[in-house]
C-alpha angles and dihedrals in degrees: 000000000000128000125231128190118243108240090214107048102008095237117146111242138175115275087228092061117107091208140007111271089212104052105004093242106161119228123226087218093073093068093056093099142089094286095047095132090050092053092044089056090048090050089052093051095048091044094049091046093049090048093052093051092048098251093136097166091059092043090052091055092052095041088052091057091049095046092048091050102034109026089175091068095100092171094063091037091060094040088053088059091049092049090050091052098044123090093011125147125255088257089058098044090119088077086085086077092080103061092032095055092044098046093099090049091050092048091051092050090051091049093048091046106107092187093067119079115242094245092051091051091066091045091055094047093051089046089053092053090044093053092053094046089051091056093050091048089048092054090052092047091049088054091053090052095045103037102028096039128106094326129035121190130166095263092051091048090052090049091051091052090051092054090047090057092044092052093046090050091050090050090049091052088049092050090053090053091045094051088061091053097033118145130160094263089064092063093097094049091046091051093048094047090050089051090051089053090051089051089052092048093049090053091046091052096047126107116237135189126239103236094205102045095021091229126142117256116205141146122295118229089268091049091054090053092050090049093053093044094053091043090058092049092051090044090059090055094044092055089062091077099017107037094178095047115127125196122252106266090243090070096051124079118250087235088061096047102273130111092243133223117319093258099140086239122173096228100191094041091049091051092047097047098032099233137066089213101048120118097254092052093047089054091050092048091050090050089051094048101038102034117011096045090055093065123075091227090045088056088052091048093048091051092049092046094053091046096056107022098072089056092046092050092045092059103027106020094102096047115112092211090053092050094048093048095052094037091060091051096045094044090055092045093051090047090055093051090054 
């Protein structure tokens, strides 16, 4: 009797064993006998059952047996990738690359498979895209839970923004693949996926509060630009199924008629000084957050300011006279504060 090492837990096990007694990892060796086909069918059944109930680790083990013994089984090969990518941690989110990069190959195999009825082929293809979009959305939802949970700090906020962009990029890749395979029955999936992207963008564009230092957390000038760029890309896909759809104003730059992301920006000051992150604008934001917002009349003023200032800047922000007028007032105000 020879010993083999379990690829899952590393324990040495008899080569006659059908599964590791320590972690239950099944071995491909156990099907190398007279009733190989029977055990393969059993592995397919057990793998599919595990996949349906969301036990992706178990499904992955059985699908590994099948793929090693029957490489032509494209269905389980693809499901194995899905199982590997599902339920992963945020540090392992790159696992989504497997099924995403093989979706076209899978669709081609389904189309060429004469054993599948035509109507079922469409169902399988839509299901494959749905599985991938569910994984992407799951990654984003996990980021919301982990980074925007009981305690929010600058580092967790920045990590959340990074996952938002990662999720949007994966959706855009998926849309590119889906366009090549698109048929009318995919409309519902396409619509739902675009809505998922809009939800991600709304979360990305929101303003949050640091629960430790009680400071506002919002997008930088570069973050705003990123938000509006991705919003336009998602809008282009959304119009494929909803031609009259318009983006929420929060996802449209004030210069283009929206209210803009909730960044806590000083619209007039930014227009006057030319940058959201310059020293003068930072001083004014600090005054707004630490002094003005603490007063009841300050809150009223802030609400009124953010109601009218985007419109003012949209129409007058490029005027030299407008900038000179407000620069004189703001310079004087900043000087008095110091």
